DSSP file (Angstrom, degrees, kcal/mol; ACC not computed):
  #  RESIDUE AA STRUCTURE BP1 BP2  ACC     N-H-->O    O-->H-N    N-H-->O    O-->H-N    TCO  KAPPA ALPHA  PHI   PSI    X-CA   Y-CA   Z-CA
    1    1 A M              0   0    0      0, 0.0    24,-0.0     0, 0.0     2,-0.0   0.000 360.0 360.0 360.0 -26.3   64.0  134.8  109.7
    2    2 A G        -     0   0    0     24,-0.1    23,-0.2     2,-0.1    25,-0.0  -0.233 360.0  -8.7  79.7-166.0   60.7  134.1  111.4
    3    3 A K  S    S-     0   0    0      1,-0.1     2,-0.4    23,-0.1    22,-0.1  -0.243  73.7-104.4 -70.5 156.1   59.0  130.8  112.2
    4    4 A V        -     0   0    0     20,-0.1     2,-0.6     2,-0.0    -1,-0.1  -0.663  24.4-153.9 -82.5 130.3   60.3  127.5  110.9
    5    5 A S        -     0   0    0     -2,-0.4    26,-0.0     1,-0.1    -1,-0.0  -0.933   4.2-166.6-101.2 119.9   58.3  126.0  108.1
    6    6 A V        +     0   0    0     -2,-0.6     6,-0.1     5,-0.0    -1,-0.1   0.458  54.6 100.7 -88.8   0.5   58.8  122.2  108.2
    7    7 A R        +     0   0    0      1,-0.1     2,-0.1     2,-0.1    31,-0.0  -0.933  49.2  46.9-127.5 153.9   57.4  121.8  104.7
    8    8 A P    >>  -     0   0    0      0, 0.0     3,-1.3     0, 0.0     4,-0.9   0.608  64.7-147.2 -80.8 160.3   58.1  121.4  101.9
    9    9 A H  H 3> S+     0   0    0      1,-0.3     4,-3.0     2,-0.2     5,-0.2   0.765  93.6  72.6 -63.0 -25.1   60.7  118.6  102.2
   10   10 A S  H 3> S+     0   0    0      1,-0.2     4,-2.4     2,-0.2    -1,-0.3   0.845  94.4  53.8 -60.3 -32.3   62.6  120.0   99.2
   11   11 A R  H <> S+     0   0    0     -3,-1.3     4,-1.9     2,-0.2    -1,-0.2   0.904 111.2  44.9 -67.0 -40.5   63.7  122.9  101.5
   12   12 A I  H  X S+     0   0    0     -4,-0.9     4,-2.2     2,-0.2    -2,-0.2   0.930 112.6  51.3 -67.6 -45.1   65.1  120.4  104.1
   13   13 A R  H  X S+     0   0    0     -4,-3.0     4,-2.8     1,-0.2     5,-0.3   0.923 111.1  47.7 -57.7 -46.1   66.7  118.3  101.3
   14   14 A A  H  X S+     0   0    0     -4,-2.4     4,-2.0     1,-0.2    -1,-0.2   0.881 109.6  54.6 -62.9 -37.4   68.4  121.4   99.9
   15   15 A F  H  < S+     0   0    0     -4,-1.9    -1,-0.2     1,-0.2    -2,-0.2   0.887 115.6  38.6 -61.7 -40.4   69.5  122.3  103.4
   16   16 A L  H  < S+     0   0    0     -4,-2.2    -2,-0.2     1,-0.1    -1,-0.2   0.861 120.3  42.0 -80.5 -37.6   71.1  118.9  103.9
   17   17 A I  H  < S+     0   0    0     -4,-2.8    -3,-0.2    -5,-0.2    -2,-0.2   0.809  89.4 101.5 -84.2 -31.7   72.6  118.4  100.5
   18   18 A S     <  -     0   0    0     -4,-2.0     4,-0.1    -5,-0.3    -4,-0.0  -0.179  60.9-149.6 -60.0 143.2   74.0  121.8   99.8
   19   19 A D  S    S+     0   0    0      2,-0.1    -1,-0.1     0, 0.0     2,-0.1   0.538  74.0  95.0 -84.9  -8.7   77.7  122.5  100.2
   20   20 A M  S    S-     0   0    0      1,-0.1     2,-0.4     0, 0.0   138,-0.1  -0.442  88.8-102.7 -81.1 157.0   76.8  126.1  101.1
   21   21 A K        -     0   0    0     -2,-0.1     2,-0.4   138,-0.1   138,-0.2  -0.671  45.1-176.0 -77.3 127.8   76.5  127.2  104.6
   22   22 A K  E     -A  158   0A   0    136,-2.3   136,-2.8    -2,-0.4     2,-0.3  -0.978   7.4-164.2-130.9 143.2   72.8  127.6  105.5
   23   23 A S  E     -A  157   0A   0     -2,-0.4     2,-0.3   134,-0.2   134,-0.2  -0.913   6.9-176.1-126.2 152.4   71.1  128.9  108.6
   24   24 A I  E     -A  156   0A   0    132,-2.1   132,-3.2    -2,-0.3     2,-0.4  -0.984  17.7-138.7-140.7 148.9   67.6  128.7  110.1
   25   25 A Q  E     -A  155   0A   0     -2,-0.3     2,-0.3   130,-0.2   130,-0.2  -0.918  13.1-167.1-111.4 135.3   66.3  130.3  113.2
   26   26 A T  E     -A  154   0A   0    128,-2.6   128,-2.6    -2,-0.4   -23,-0.1  -0.896  11.0-157.8-115.4 152.8   63.9  128.6  115.7
   27   27 A N  S    S+     0   0    0     -2,-0.3   126,-0.2   126,-0.2   125,-0.1   0.323  72.0  16.4-113.5   6.1   62.0  130.4  118.4
   28   28 A S  S  > S-     0   0    0      1,-0.1     4,-1.9   126,-0.1     3,-0.2  -0.973  79.4-102.9-165.7 161.6   61.3  127.6  120.8
   29   29 A P  H  > S+     0   0    0      0, 0.0     4,-2.5     0, 0.0     5,-0.2   0.870 121.6  58.1 -58.9 -34.5   62.4  124.1  121.7
   30   30 A Q  H  > S+     0   0    0      1,-0.2     4,-2.5     2,-0.2     5,-0.1   0.885 105.4  48.6 -64.0 -38.3   59.2  122.9  120.0
   31   31 A E  H  > S+     0   0    0      2,-0.2     4,-2.6     1,-0.2    -1,-0.2   0.877 110.0  51.8 -69.1 -36.5   60.3  124.6  116.7
   32   32 A T  H  X S+     0   0    0     -4,-1.9     4,-2.6     2,-0.2    -2,-0.2   0.929 111.7  46.9 -63.3 -44.1   63.7  123.0  117.0
   33   33 A V  H  X S+     0   0    0     -4,-2.5     4,-2.4     2,-0.2    -2,-0.2   0.923 112.2  50.0 -62.5 -45.1   62.1  119.6  117.5
   34   34 A A  H  X S+     0   0    0     -4,-2.5     4,-1.6     2,-0.2    -2,-0.2   0.913 112.3  47.8 -61.2 -42.9   59.7  120.2  114.5
   35   35 A F  H  X S+     0   0    0     -4,-2.6     4,-2.1     1,-0.2    -2,-0.2   0.946 113.6  45.9 -63.3 -48.3   62.6  121.3  112.3
   36   36 A S  H  X S+     0   0    0     -4,-2.6     4,-2.3     1,-0.2    -1,-0.2   0.817 106.5  59.7 -69.2 -28.8   64.8  118.3  113.2
   37   37 A R  H  X S+     0   0    0     -4,-2.4     4,-0.9     2,-0.2    -1,-0.2   0.916 109.0  45.0 -59.7 -42.5   61.9  115.9  112.8
   38   38 A S  H  < S+     0   0    0     -4,-1.6     4,-0.5     1,-0.2     3,-0.5   0.876 109.6  54.3 -69.1 -38.5   61.7  117.1  109.2
   39   39 A V  H >X S+     0   0    0     -4,-2.1     3,-1.8     1,-0.2     4,-0.5   0.907 101.4  60.9 -60.0 -40.8   65.4  116.8  108.8
   40   40 A A  H >< S+     0   0    0     -4,-2.3     3,-1.1     1,-0.3    -1,-0.2   0.835  94.4  62.5 -56.2 -34.9   65.2  113.2  109.9
   41   41 A L  T 3< S+     0   0    0     -4,-0.9    -1,-0.3    -3,-0.5    -2,-0.2   0.708 106.8  45.1 -65.9 -18.8   63.0  112.4  107.0
   42   42 A E  T <4 S+     0   0    0     -3,-1.8    -1,-0.3    -4,-0.5    -2,-0.2   0.465  89.8 106.6-103.0  -4.1   65.8  113.3  104.6
   43   43 A L    <<  -     0   0    0     -3,-1.1    81,-0.0    -4,-0.5     3,-0.0  -0.499  54.4-151.8 -80.7 146.6   68.6  111.5  106.4
   44   44 A K    >   -     0   0    0     -2,-0.2     3,-1.6     1,-0.1    79,-0.1  -0.854  31.9 -90.7-111.8 149.4   70.1  108.3  105.0
   45   45 A P  T 3  S+     0   0    0      0, 0.0    79,-0.2     0, 0.0    77,-0.1  -0.285 113.7  41.7 -54.8 145.1   71.8  105.5  107.0
   46   46 A G  T 3  S+     0   0    0     77,-3.5     2,-0.2    74,-0.3    78,-0.2   0.303  82.2 138.6  95.8  -7.2   75.5  106.1  107.3
   47   47 A T    <   -     0   0    0     -3,-1.6    78,-2.6    76,-0.2     2,-0.5  -0.479  37.3-159.8 -72.5 138.1   75.0  109.8  108.0
   48   48 A V  E     -b  125   0A   0     92,-0.2    94,-2.7    76,-0.2     2,-0.5  -0.987   4.5-165.8-118.9 124.4   77.2  111.4  110.7
   49   49 A L  E     -bc 126 142A   0     76,-3.2    78,-3.0    -2,-0.5     2,-0.6  -0.948   5.9-157.4-111.7 125.0   76.0  114.7  112.2
   50   50 A C  E     -bc 127 143A   0     92,-3.4    94,-3.4    -2,-0.5     2,-0.6  -0.905  10.4-160.3-102.0 115.3   78.5  116.8  114.3
   51   51 A L  E     +bc 128 144A   0     76,-2.6    78,-1.9    -2,-0.6    79,-0.8  -0.864  13.8 178.6-103.6 121.4   76.6  119.1  116.6
   52   52 A E  E     + c   0 145A   0     92,-2.9    94,-3.0    -2,-0.6     2,-0.2  -0.950  22.5  96.0-127.4 140.6   78.6  122.0  117.9
   53   53 A G  E     - c   0 146A   0     -2,-0.4    94,-0.1    92,-0.2     3,-0.1  -0.806  67.0 -63.9 156.7 164.6   77.6  124.9  120.2
   54   54 A Q    >   -     0   0    0     92,-0.5     3,-1.6    -2,-0.2     5,-0.3  -0.106  69.9 -69.5 -68.8 168.3   77.7  126.0  123.7
   55   55 A L  T 3  S+     0   0    0      1,-0.3    -1,-0.2     2,-0.1     0, 0.0  -0.291 121.6  17.9 -54.6 137.2   75.8  124.3  126.6
   56   56 A G  T 3  S+     0   0    0     -3,-0.1    -1,-0.3     1,-0.1    -2,-0.1   0.625  85.4 123.4  77.4  13.8   72.1  124.8  126.4
   57   57 A S  S <  S-     0   0    0     -3,-1.6    90,-0.2    -4,-0.1    -2,-0.1   0.559  87.2 -94.2 -88.6  -6.3   72.1  125.7  122.7
   58   58 A G  S  > S+     0   0    0     -4,-0.1     4,-2.4    88,-0.1     5,-0.2   0.563  81.4 130.1 113.8   9.9   69.7  123.0  121.6
   59   59 A K  H  > S+     0   0    0     -5,-0.3     4,-1.9     2,-0.2     5,-0.1   0.949  81.7  39.9 -62.9 -50.6   71.9  120.1  120.4
   60   60 A T  H  > S+     0   0    0      1,-0.2     4,-2.2     2,-0.2    -1,-0.2   0.869 113.7  55.2 -68.3 -35.7   70.1  117.4  122.5
   61   61 A T  H  > S+     0   0    0      2,-0.2     4,-1.8     1,-0.2    -1,-0.2   0.912 107.2  50.9 -60.4 -42.3   66.7  119.0  121.7
   62   62 A F  H  X S+     0   0    0     -4,-2.4     4,-2.1     1,-0.2    -2,-0.2   0.915 109.6  49.4 -60.6 -44.7   67.6  118.7  118.0
   63   63 A I  H  X S+     0   0    0     -4,-1.9     4,-2.9     1,-0.2    -1,-0.2   0.862 105.1  58.5 -65.6 -35.1   68.5  115.0  118.4
   64   64 A K  H  X S+     0   0    0     -4,-2.2     4,-2.2     1,-0.2    -1,-0.2   0.921 108.1  46.2 -58.5 -44.1   65.2  114.4  120.2
   65   65 A G  H  X S+     0   0    0     -4,-1.8     4,-2.8     2,-0.2    -2,-0.2   0.891 111.0  52.3 -65.9 -40.0   63.4  115.6  117.1
   66   66 A L  H  X S+     0   0    0     -4,-2.1     4,-1.8     2,-0.2    -2,-0.2   0.947 110.1  48.5 -58.3 -48.3   65.6  113.5  114.9
   67   67 A A  H  <>S+     0   0    0     -4,-2.9     5,-2.8     1,-0.2    -2,-0.2   0.906 112.3  48.4 -60.6 -42.4   64.8  110.4  116.9
   68   68 A E  H ><5S+     0   0    0     -4,-2.2     3,-1.7     1,-0.2    -1,-0.2   0.929 111.1  50.4 -62.4 -45.4   61.1  111.2  116.8
   69   69 A G  H 3<5S+     0   0    0     -4,-2.8    -1,-0.2     1,-0.3    -2,-0.2   0.769 107.5  54.5 -64.0 -26.6   61.3  111.7  113.1
   70   70 A L  T 3<5S-     0   0    0     -4,-1.8    22,-2.5    -5,-0.2    23,-0.5   0.304 126.5 -99.3 -91.6   8.5   63.0  108.4  112.7
   71   71 A G  T < 5 +     0   0    0     -3,-1.7     2,-0.3     1,-0.2    -3,-0.2   0.656  58.0 167.7  89.8  16.9   60.2  106.6  114.5
   72   72 A L      < -     0   0    0     -5,-2.8    -1,-0.2     1,-0.2    19,-0.1  -0.515  30.4-145.3 -64.0 123.8   61.6  106.3  118.1
   73   73 A K  S    S+     0   0    0     17,-0.3    -1,-0.2    -2,-0.3     3,-0.1   0.817  90.8  31.4 -64.4 -32.2   58.5  105.2  120.1
   74   74 A H    >   +     0   0    0      1,-0.1     3,-2.3    -7,-0.0    -1,-0.3  -0.669  64.2 170.7-127.7  76.8   59.6  107.1  123.2
   75   75 A P  G >  S+     0   0    0      0, 0.0     3,-1.7     0, 0.0    -1,-0.1   0.687  71.9  76.4 -63.3 -15.4   61.6  110.2  122.2
   76   76 A E  G 3  S+     0   0    0      1,-0.3   -12,-0.0    -3,-0.1    -3,-0.0   0.694  81.2  70.4 -67.2 -15.6   61.5  111.4  125.8
   77   77 A Q  G <  S+     0   0    0     -3,-2.3     2,-0.6   -13,-0.1    -1,-0.3   0.619  71.8 107.5 -75.2 -10.4   64.2  108.8  126.5
   78   78 A V    <   +     0   0    0     -3,-1.7     2,-0.3    -4,-0.2   -14,-0.1  -0.581  46.1 158.0 -71.4 114.9   66.6  111.0  124.5
   79   79 A K        -     0   0    0     -2,-0.6    -2,-0.0   -16,-0.0     8,-0.0  -0.941  50.9 -88.5-134.4 154.6   68.9  112.5  127.1
   80   80 A S        -     0   0    0     -2,-0.3     3,-0.4     1,-0.1     2,-0.4  -0.486  29.9-146.4 -64.9 127.2   72.4  113.9  126.8
   81   81 A P     >  +     0   0    0      0, 0.0     4,-2.7     0, 0.0     3,-0.4  -0.081  52.1 136.9 -86.2  38.5   74.9  111.1  127.3
   82   82 A T  T  4 S+     0   0    0     -2,-0.4    20,-0.3     1,-0.2    17,-0.1   0.859  75.1  35.5 -53.6 -41.7   77.3  113.5  129.0
   83   83 A F  T  4 S+     0   0    0     -3,-0.4    -1,-0.2     1,-0.2    -3,-0.0   0.661 127.0  36.3 -91.7 -15.8   78.2  111.1  131.8
   84   84 A V  T  4 S-     0   0    0     -3,-0.4     2,-0.7    -4,-0.1    -2,-0.2   0.481  94.2-136.5-113.2  -5.9   78.1  107.8  129.8
   85   85 A L  S  < S+     0   0    0     -4,-2.7    14,-1.9    14,-0.1     2,-0.3  -0.070  74.7  37.7  78.7 -31.5   79.5  109.1  126.5
   86   86 A M  E     -D   98   0A   0     -2,-0.7     2,-0.3    12,-0.2    12,-0.2  -0.998  51.4-173.0-154.3 144.6   77.0  107.3  124.3
   87   87 A H  E     -D   97   0A   0     10,-2.2    10,-3.0    -2,-0.3     2,-0.5  -0.962  16.2-147.4-127.5 150.4   73.4  106.2  124.0
   88   88 A I  E     -D   96   0A   0     -2,-0.3     2,-0.5     8,-0.2     8,-0.2  -0.984  10.9-162.1-117.2 128.9   71.9  104.0  121.3
   89   89 A Y  E     -D   95   0A   0      6,-2.6     6,-2.4    -2,-0.5     2,-1.4  -0.943  14.2-140.8-112.8 130.0   68.3  104.6  120.3
   90   90 A K        +     0   0    0     -2,-0.5   -17,-0.3     4,-0.2     2,-0.1  -0.637  45.8 143.2 -93.5  80.8   66.4  101.8  118.4
   91   91 A A  S    S-     0   0    0     -2,-1.4   -20,-0.2     2,-0.4   -19,-0.1  -0.284  75.0 -75.2 -98.4-170.4   64.4  103.8  115.9
   92   92 A K  S    S+     0   0    0    -22,-2.5   -21,-0.1     1,-0.2    -2,-0.0   0.893 135.8  29.5 -56.9 -38.9   63.7  102.7  112.3
   93   93 A I  S    S-     0   0    0    -23,-0.5    -2,-0.4   -49,-0.0    -1,-0.2  -0.995 107.6-112.8-115.0 123.5   67.3  103.6  111.6
   94   94 A P        -     0   0    0      0, 0.0    30,-2.7     0, 0.0     2,-0.5  -0.232  29.1-147.7 -57.1 145.0   69.4  103.1  114.7
   95   95 A I  E     -De  89 124A   0     -6,-2.4    -6,-2.6    28,-0.2     2,-0.6  -0.971   7.2-159.2-119.3 125.9   70.8  106.3  116.2
   96   96 A Y  E     -De  88 125A   0     28,-2.8    30,-3.4    -2,-0.5     2,-0.6  -0.927  13.2-165.6-102.4 118.4   74.2  106.5  118.0
   97   97 A H  E     -De  87 126A   0    -10,-3.0   -10,-2.2    -2,-0.6     2,-0.3  -0.913   8.3-178.3-113.1 110.8   74.2  109.6  120.2
   98   98 A F  E     -De  86 127A   0     28,-3.2    30,-2.9    -2,-0.6     2,-0.4  -0.799  14.4-166.5-106.9 148.3   77.6  110.7  121.5
   99   99 A D  E     + e   0 128A   0    -14,-1.9     3,-0.4   -18,-0.4    30,-0.2  -0.925   6.2 179.6-133.8 110.9   78.4  113.5  123.8
  100  100 A C    >   +     0   0    0     28,-2.4     3,-1.7    -2,-0.4    29,-0.1   0.274  49.2 111.3 -93.4  10.1   82.1  114.4  124.0
  101  101 A Y  T 3  S+     0   0    0      1,-0.3    -1,-0.2    27,-0.1   -19,-0.1   0.890  86.1  34.8 -54.0 -46.2   81.8  117.2  126.4
  102  102 A R  T 3  S+     0   0    0     -3,-0.4    -1,-0.3   -20,-0.3     2,-0.2   0.269  87.1 135.3 -94.2  11.4   83.5  115.4  129.3
  103  103 A L    <   +     0   0    0     -3,-1.7     3,-0.1     1,-0.2    -3,-0.1  -0.411  28.7 179.4 -63.7 128.6   85.9  113.6  127.0
  104  104 A N        +     0   0    0      1,-0.3     2,-0.3    -2,-0.2    -1,-0.2   0.802  65.4  13.9 -98.1 -38.9   89.5  113.8  128.4
  105  105 A T    >>  -     0   0    0      1,-0.1     3,-1.1    28,-0.0     4,-0.6  -0.966  66.7-122.8-138.5 154.6   91.3  111.8  125.8
  106  106 A R  H >> S+     0   0    0     -2,-0.3     4,-2.0     1,-0.2     3,-0.8   0.800 108.6  70.5 -61.7 -30.1   90.7  110.5  122.3
  107  107 A E  H 3> S+     0   0    0      1,-0.3     4,-2.9     2,-0.2    -1,-0.2   0.802  86.6  65.4 -60.9 -29.4   91.5  107.0  123.6
  108  108 A E  H <> S+     0   0    0     -3,-1.1     4,-0.9     2,-0.2    -1,-0.3   0.907 106.2  42.5 -60.3 -40.3   88.2  107.1  125.5
  109  109 A L  H X<>S+     0   0    0     -3,-0.8     5,-2.3    -4,-0.6     3,-0.6   0.907 113.3  51.6 -70.5 -42.2   86.4  107.2  122.2
  110  110 A E  H ><5S+     0   0    0     -4,-2.0     3,-1.5     1,-0.2    -2,-0.2   0.891 104.2  59.0 -61.2 -38.8   88.6  104.6  120.7
  111  111 A D  H 3<5S+     0   0    0     -4,-2.9    -1,-0.2     1,-0.3    -2,-0.2   0.787 106.2  47.1 -63.5 -28.7   88.0  102.3  123.6
  112  112 A I  T <<5S-     0   0    0     -4,-0.9    -1,-0.3    -3,-0.6    -2,-0.2   0.386 120.8-105.9 -94.7   6.2   84.3  102.2  123.0
  113  113 A G  T X>5 +     0   0    0     -3,-1.5     4,-1.9    -4,-0.3     3,-0.7   0.827  56.8 166.2  78.5  32.1   84.7  101.6  119.3
  114  114 A F  H 3><S+     0   0    0     -5,-2.3     4,-2.8     1,-0.3     5,-0.3   0.877  72.6  51.8 -48.8 -48.0   83.7  105.1  118.2
  115  115 A Q  H 3> S+     0   0    0      1,-0.2     4,-1.1     2,-0.2    -1,-0.3   0.851 107.0  53.5 -64.8 -33.2   85.0  104.6  114.6
  116  116 A D  H <4 S+     0   0    0     -3,-0.7    -1,-0.2     2,-0.2    -2,-0.2   0.917 112.3  45.8 -63.6 -41.9   83.0  101.4  114.2
  117  117 A F  H >< S+     0   0    0     -4,-1.9     3,-1.9     1,-0.2    -2,-0.2   0.959 113.0  46.5 -65.9 -51.5   79.9  103.3  115.2
  118  118 A V  H 3< S+     0   0    0     -4,-2.8    -1,-0.2     1,-0.3    -2,-0.2   0.651 114.2  50.0 -71.3 -12.4   80.4  106.4  113.1
  119  119 A N  T 3< S+     0   0    0     -4,-1.1    -1,-0.3    -5,-0.3    -2,-0.2   0.257  77.9 123.3-104.7  11.1   81.2  104.2  110.1
  120  120 A D    X   -     0   0    0     -3,-1.9     3,-1.3     1,-0.2   -74,-0.3  -0.631  50.0-158.1 -73.1 114.4   78.2  102.0  110.5
  121  121 A P  T 3  S+     0   0    0      0, 0.0    -1,-0.2     0, 0.0   -74,-0.1   0.549  88.3  56.4 -72.9  -5.2   76.3  102.2  107.1
  122  122 A Q  T 3  S+     0   0    0    -77,-0.1     2,-0.3   -76,-0.1    -2,-0.1   0.409 104.9  54.6-103.8   0.5   73.1  101.1  108.8
  123  123 A A  S <  S-     0   0    0     -3,-1.3   -77,-3.5    -6,-0.2     2,-0.5  -0.792  72.0-123.8-131.3 169.1   72.9  103.8  111.4
  124  124 A I  E     - e   0  95A   0    -30,-2.7   -28,-2.8    -2,-0.3     2,-0.5  -0.973  25.3-154.3-113.6 129.4   72.9  107.6  112.0
  125  125 A S  E     -be  48  96A   0    -78,-2.6   -76,-3.2    -2,-0.5     2,-0.5  -0.899   7.9-169.2-107.9 132.5   75.5  109.0  114.3
  126  126 A C  E     -be  49  97A   0    -30,-3.4   -28,-3.2    -2,-0.5     2,-0.6  -0.986   6.1-168.4-119.5 123.1   75.0  112.2  116.2
  127  127 A V  E >   -be  50  98A   0    -78,-3.0   -76,-2.6    -2,-0.5     3,-0.8  -0.921   5.2-159.1-120.4 107.6   78.1  113.6  117.9
  128  128 A E  E 3  S+be  51  99A   0    -30,-2.9   -28,-2.4    -2,-0.6   -76,-0.2  -0.630  84.3  14.7 -80.8 144.0   77.7  116.5  120.4
  129  129 A W  T >  S+     0   0    0    -78,-1.9     3,-2.0    -2,-0.3     4,-0.3   0.891  80.9 168.0  58.4  41.3   80.9  118.5  121.0
  130  130 A A  G X>  +     0   0    0    -79,-0.8     3,-2.1    -3,-0.8     4,-0.5   0.739  60.1  76.1 -59.8 -26.3   82.3  116.8  118.0
  131  131 A E  G >4 S+     0   0    0      1,-0.3     3,-0.6     2,-0.2    -1,-0.3   0.774  88.8  60.2 -58.9 -24.0   85.3  119.1  117.9
  132  132 A K  G <4 S+     0   0    0     -3,-2.0    -1,-0.3     1,-0.2    -2,-0.2   0.650  94.6  63.0 -77.4 -14.5   86.7  117.1  120.8
  133  133 A A  G X4 S-     0   0    0     -3,-2.1     3,-1.9    -4,-0.3    -1,-0.2   0.616  83.4-178.6 -84.7 -13.2   86.8  113.9  118.7
  134  134 A G  G X<  -     0   0    0     -3,-0.6     3,-1.5    -4,-0.5    -1,-0.2  -0.199  63.4  -1.4  55.3-132.3   89.2  115.5  116.2
  135  135 A D  G 3  S+     0   0    0      1,-0.3    -1,-0.3    -4,-0.0    -4,-0.0   0.379 114.6  83.7 -78.8   6.7   90.2  113.3  113.3
  136  136 A L  G <  S+     0   0    0     -3,-1.9    -1,-0.3     2,-0.1    -2,-0.2   0.655  72.0  93.3 -76.7 -15.4   88.1  110.4  114.5
  137  137 A I  S <  S-     0   0    0     -3,-1.5   -22,-0.0    -7,-0.1   -87,-0.0  -0.640  88.9-114.1 -77.4 129.6   85.2  112.2  112.7
  138  138 A P    >   -     0   0    0      0, 0.0     3,-1.8     0, 0.0    -2,-0.1  -0.329  19.3-122.4 -62.5 146.5   84.7  110.9  109.2
  139  139 A P  T 3  S+     0   0    0      0, 0.0    -2,-0.0     0, 0.0    -3,-0.0   0.699 110.1  61.1 -64.2 -18.3   85.4  113.6  106.5
  140  140 A T  T 3  S+     0   0    0      2,-0.1   -92,-0.2   -93,-0.0    -3,-0.0   0.464  78.2 123.4 -86.7  -1.3   81.9  113.1  105.1
  141  141 A A    <   -     0   0    0     -3,-1.8     2,-0.4   -94,-0.1   -92,-0.2  -0.248  60.1-130.0 -61.6 146.7   80.3  114.2  108.4
  142  142 A R  E     -c   49   0A   0    -94,-2.7   -92,-3.4     2,-0.0     2,-0.5  -0.826  18.3-141.9 -95.8 137.9   77.9  117.2  108.3
  143  143 A H  E     -c   50   0A   0     -2,-0.4    16,-2.7   -94,-0.2     2,-0.5  -0.877  14.8-171.2-105.7 130.1   78.5  119.9  110.8
  144  144 A I  E     -cF  51 158A   0    -94,-3.4   -92,-2.9    -2,-0.5     2,-0.4  -0.982   7.4-159.2-122.7 121.7   75.6  121.7  112.5
  145  145 A R  E     -cF  52 157A   0     12,-3.2    12,-2.8    -2,-0.5     2,-0.4  -0.855   2.1-157.5-104.8 133.6   76.3  124.7  114.6
  146  146 A F  E     -cF  53 156A   0    -94,-3.0   -92,-0.5    -2,-0.4     2,-0.4  -0.935   9.8-174.5-113.1 130.4   73.9  125.9  117.3
  147  147 A E  E     - F   0 155A   0      8,-2.3     8,-2.2    -2,-0.4     2,-0.6  -0.976  23.7-129.8-125.9 139.1   73.9  129.5  118.6
  148  148 A I  E     + F   0 154A   0     -2,-0.4     6,-0.2     6,-0.2     3,-0.1  -0.776  29.7 168.7 -85.9 121.8   71.9  131.0  121.4
  149  149 A L        -     0   0    0      4,-2.7     2,-0.3    -2,-0.6     5,-0.2   0.604  65.5 -27.9-105.7 -18.8   70.2  134.2  120.2
  150  150 A G  S    S-     0   0    0      3,-1.3    -1,-0.3     1,-0.0     0, 0.0  -0.937  92.7 -51.6-175.7-172.2   67.8  134.7  123.1
  151  151 A A  S    S-     0   0    0     -2,-0.3    -1,-0.0     1,-0.2  -123,-0.0   0.874 135.0  -0.7 -50.0 -46.1   66.0  132.9  125.9
  152  152 A S  S    S+     0   0    0   -125,-0.1     2,-0.3  -124,-0.1    -1,-0.2   0.430 108.9 105.7-123.7  -4.8   64.4  130.4  123.4
  153  153 A R        +     0   0    0   -126,-0.2    -4,-2.7  -128,-0.1    -3,-1.3  -0.640  43.4 177.7 -87.3 135.1   65.7  131.6  120.0
  154  154 A R  E     -AF  26 148A   0   -128,-2.6  -128,-2.6    -2,-0.3     2,-0.5  -0.976  24.0-144.2-133.6 146.5   68.4  129.6  118.3
  155  155 A R  E     -AF  25 147A   0     -8,-2.2    -8,-2.3    -2,-0.3     2,-0.5  -0.958  16.6-164.0-107.1 129.3   70.3  129.8  115.1
  156  156 A I  E     -AF  24 146A   0   -132,-3.2  -132,-2.1    -2,-0.5     2,-0.5  -0.965   7.7-172.1-114.9 121.3   71.0  126.4  113.5
  157  157 A T  E     -AF  23 145A   0    -12,-2.8   -12,-3.2    -2,-0.5     2,-0.5  -0.961   9.0-159.9-121.7 125.2   73.7  126.5  110.8
  158  158 A L  E      AF  22 144A   0   -136,-2.8  -136,-2.3    -2,-0.5   -14,-0.2  -0.882 360.0 360.0-101.3 129.0   74.6  123.5  108.6
  159  159 A S              0   0    0    -16,-2.7   -15,-0.2    -2,-0.5    -1,-0.1   0.328 360.0 360.0-133.6 360.0   77.9  123.6  106.8
């Protein structure tokens, strides 16, 4: 698949809007960030992104690029909320960043108001390990799968 081209935006828009499964390969964390920065330009408030893939596959790196693309002044503050379950980033569109990796029960999400967050029409929600949230994920959520292909190579698939 080669290097990621972050232009034209119509390719990103088609990637996001299409009901078909689409994949792209990145060859470094920088390419993943560049790709997700471009994806951010096409996101609308109210979007829920479910990020799925093994540890180290690029989910948090992808969110870092989204936050940067959405105007977060200090994207280096984007860290995996594995131990706290959630971070809020104050970008042009607020970003709710969840990590369900250490989730033991669905009630843990309910206790922090997860459904209120993911149904906020003014924000973008990113849920790592979303499969653990089960039916708390809205049916309109977009699923993004991350696969490790090599030391720095990743396949990102939107379905």
